[in-house]
Structures are given as C-alpha cells and as structure tokens.
C-alpha positions as CSV (number, residue, x, y, z in Angstrom):
1,M,-36.2,-52.7,74.2
2,T,-34.4,-55.0,76.5
3,A,-30.7,-55.0,77.3
4,N,-30.0,-58.0,75.1
5,Q,-31.6,-56.5,72.0
6,T,-29.5,-54.3,69.6
7,H,-30.5,-52.1,66.8
8,A,-30.0,-53.2,63.3
9,G,-28.0,-50.0,62.6
10,D,-25.5,-50.9,65.4
11,D,-24.8,-54.3,63.8
12,I,-24.1,-52.7,60.4
13,A,-21.9,-50.0,61.9
14,A,-20.0,-52.5,63.9
15,A,-19.5,-54.8,60.9
16,L,-18.4,-51.8,58.8
17,A,-15.9,-50.7,61.4
18,N,-14.6,-54.3,61.7
19,G,-14.3,-54.5,57.9
20,M,-12.5,-51.2,57.6
21,R,-10.1,-52.2,60.5
22,A,-9.3,-55.5,58.7
23,F,-8.8,-53.8,55.4
24,F,-6.4,-51.2,56.7
25,A,-4.5,-53.8,58.7
26,G,-4.0,-55.9,55.6
27,S,-3.3,-53.0,53.3
28,G,-0.5,-51.9,55.6
29,K,1.3,-55.2,54.9
30,V,0.6,-54.9,51.2
31,F,2.0,-51.4,51.2
32,L,5.1,-52.5,53.0
33,A,5.6,-55.4,50.6
34,I,5.2,-53.1,47.6
35,M,7.7,-50.6,49.1
36,I,10.3,-53.4,49.7
37,V,9.9,-54.6,46.1
38,L,10.3,-51.1,44.7
39,A,13.4,-50.4,46.9
40,A,15.0,-53.6,45.6
41,G,14.2,-52.7,42.0
42,L,15.6,-49.2,42.5
43,L,18.8,-50.7,44.0
44,A,19.1,-53.0,41.0
45,V,18.7,-50.2,38.5
46,A,21.2,-48.0,40.3
47,T,23.7,-50.8,40.4
48,A,23.2,-51.4,36.7
49,I,23.8,-47.7,35.9
50,A,26.9,-47.7,38.0
51,G,28.2,-50.7,36.1
52,L,27.5,-49.1,32.8
53,F,29.4,-45.9,33.9
54,L,32.4,-48.1,35.0
55,A,32.4,-50.0,31.8
56,T,32.3,-46.8,29.7
57,A,35.1,-45.3,31.7
58,A,37.2,-48.4,31.2
59,I,36.6,-48.3,27.5
60,V,37.5,-44.6,27.3
61,I,40.7,-45.2,29.3
62,R,41.6,-48.2,27.1
63,L,41.1,-46.3,23.9
64,T,42.6,-42.9,24.9
65,G,45.0,-43.9,27.6
66,A,48.7,-43.2,27.6
67,R,50.6,-45.6,25.5
68,R,54.2,-46.4,25.8
69,H,56.2,-44.9,23.0
70,R,59.0,-47.3,22.1
71,R,62.3,-45.9,21.2
72,A,63.2,-46.3,17.5
73,S,66.1,-48.7,17.5
74,T,68.6,-48.5,14.8
75,S,68.3,-51.4,12.4
76,P,71.4,-53.5,12.2
77,Q,73.5,-53.4,9.1
78,S,73.7,-56.4,7.0
79,G,75.9,-59.1,8.5
80,E,75.6,-57.7,12.1
81,T,73.8,-59.8,14.8
82,V,71.3,-58.5,17.2
83,T,71.2,-59.7,20.8
84,L,67.9,-59.4,22.6
85,E,67.5,-59.4,26.3
86,A,64.5,-61.1,27.8
87,H,63.3,-61.2,31.4
88,R,60.3,-62.6,33.1
89,T,57.6,-60.3,34.5
90,A,54.4,-60.9,36.2
91,H,52.6,-60.8,32.9
92,G,55.0,-63.2,31.1
93,W,58.3,-62.6,29.3
94,T,59.4,-59.2,28.1
95,V,62.0,-58.8,25.3
96,E,64.0,-55.6,25.1
C-alpha cells in the first residue's frame, strides 16, 4: 500500500464518526429547544393554578366575609318626617 491509499474500513469508520458527531451536535440543539418549550409550558400551568387559587380565595372571601350589620332604626310614627343625611364617598353617594 502506498501512502495515498486508505483502507475501506477507515473510510467507513470516519464516516460513522462524522455522522455521530453531526447527530449529537444537532440533538443537543433539539434537546435545548424541547427543554425551553417544556419550561414555558410548566410556567403557564403554574400561573393558571395560581390564578385559580386566587379566584377561589376571592369567592370564599366574598361569600363568607364579614358583613356590615346595620343598626335597626326605629320606624317613624305616622305623620313624622325622616331626614336622611347623604355624603359623597369614593364609591358614590352614601345615605345614612
């Protein structure tokens, strides 16, 4: 054999090595892309779960929260007039 001649087995081994190198270089990028998509999906699910917990807490507070107990006012006798006082608040007018 001369210096310029190669064995057929060397060509196959070199081609196989180059093919494996290219595959693993490309699969690393695919793996990274898949991990980014999975992380984004996990973040979206966690955010949705947190939103559901907040909505549930708001509904529970709304339904069971402390309510103002209004004082029972004495009803006016017939012929008497009732004067109501009203004042403006941030949420509109309040009549007492």
